[in-house]
C-alpha positions in Angstrom: 146.7 83.2 76.6 143.1 84.3 76.7 140.5 83.3 74.3 136.9 84.6 73.6 135.4 82.1 71.3 132.2 83.5 69.4 129.8 80.2 69.4 126.6 79.2 70.3 126.4 76.8 73.4 123.2 75.1 73.4 123.1 74.6 77.2 122.4 78.1 78.2 122.5 80.3 75.2 119.6 79.1 73.3 117.5 81.9 71.8 120.1 84.6 72.6 121.5 86.9 70.2 125.0 87.2 71.8 126.6 84.1 72.9 130.4 83.5 73.5 132.6 81.4 75.7 135.8 82.4 77.6 138.8 79.7 77.6 141.7 81.0 80.0 143.5 77.4 80.3 140.8 75.4 82.5 138.2 74.8 79.6 135.5 77.0 78.1 133.2 78.9 80.2 129.8 80.0 78.5 129.3 83.7 78.5 125.7 85.3 77.8 126.1 88.5 76.0 122.6 90.4 76.3 121.1 91.2 73.1 120.8 94.8 74.1 124.9 95.1 74.5 126.4 97.9 72.6 130.3 98.4 73.0 130.2 102.0 74.1 127.8 101.3 77.2 129.2 99.6 80.2 127.3 96.8 81.4 127.7 94.5 84.7 129.3 91.1 84.8 127.7 88.6 87.2 129.9 85.5 87.8 127.8 82.7 89.3 130.1 80.5 91.6 128.6 77.0 92.5 128.7 75.2 95.6 130.6 72.1 96.6 129.6 69.0 94.5 127.9 71.1 92.0 128.8 73.0 88.8 128.1 75.9 86.6 125.6 74.1 84.3 123.5 72.9 87.4 123.8 76.5 89.1 122.5 78.0 85.9 119.7 75.4 85.8 118.6 76.3 89.2 118.7 80.1 89.2 118.1 80.7 85.5 120.4 83.8 85.3 121.0 83.4 81.4 117.3 84.7 80.9 117.6 87.6 83.4 120.9 88.4 81.8 119.1 89.2 78.7 116.1 90.5 80.3 118.5 93.2 82.4 121.3 93.6 80.2 124.3 92.0 82.3 127.0 89.7 81.1 126.8 86.3 82.8 129.2 83.5 83.4 128.9 80.1 85.4 132.4 78.5 85.5 133.2 75.4 87.3 135.5 74.8 89.9 138.2 72.1 90.2 137.3 68.4 90.2 138.6 66.5 93.3 141.3 63.8 92.8 140.2 60.1 92.8 137.5 60.3 90.1 134.4 61.3 92.3 133.6 64.3 90.0 133.2 66.4 93.0 133.8 70.0 92.0 135.1 72.6 94.6 136.5 76.1 94.7 139.7 76.5 96.7 138.7 79.2 99.4 141.6 78.4 101.6 140.9 77.5 105.2 137.4 78.7 104.8 136.1 75.9 102.8 135.9 72.9 100.5 139.8 72.2 99.8 139.6 68.9 101.5 142.3 67.5 99.5 144.9 70.2 100.2 144.9 71.3 96.5 147.5 74.3 95.5 144.9 75.4 92.9 144.5 79.2 93.2 140.9 79.7 92.5 140.9 83.5 93.4 143.5 84.1 90.5 141.5 82.0 88.2 138.3 84.0 88.9 140.1 87.3 88.7 141.7 86.1 85.4 138.4 85.2 84.2 136.9 88.3 84.9 139.9 90.2 83.4 139.6 88.3 80.1 135.7 89.2 79.8 136.7 92.9 80.9 139.3 92.8 77.8 136.7 91.9 75.2 133.4 93.9 76.5 132.7 97.0 78.4 132.3 95.8 81.8 131.0 98.4 84.3 133.3 98.4 87.4 130.7 99.6 90.0 128.8 97.1 91.9 125.9 95.9 90.3 122.5 96.5 92.0 118.9 95.4 91.2 116.7 98.2 90.1 113.8 96.3 90.1 112.7 92.6 91.5 110.9 90.5 89.0 107.7 89.1 89.8 108.6 85.3 89.6 
């Protein structure tokens, strides 16, 4: 059911040696694979989860983590949440009673994100330890 597609996605990946996308049933999610990636060395995976009414593309444009993924050597994905019913195109993550499930959706975003991470782990050597910045870029 999981599919890693080797492709170049112009939105986030232009100029990067390794680019792919992950599709686990809710559409393709761009995955940045740093140029320094080698199979026998574990690397961190960063998943950027957007806020209410935003999406992965907008969050990437704001945070610009694709460039940092290549510079610091981590895998990076910015998936999209579910679109609300009614055609307003607002995206949300179902965090239960905590936030943003205003229409009582039964979408299980925790399971979706867990499955997304597992799909990447099945194809790449993902370091299971928490990621810690070793240096702050001067930006």
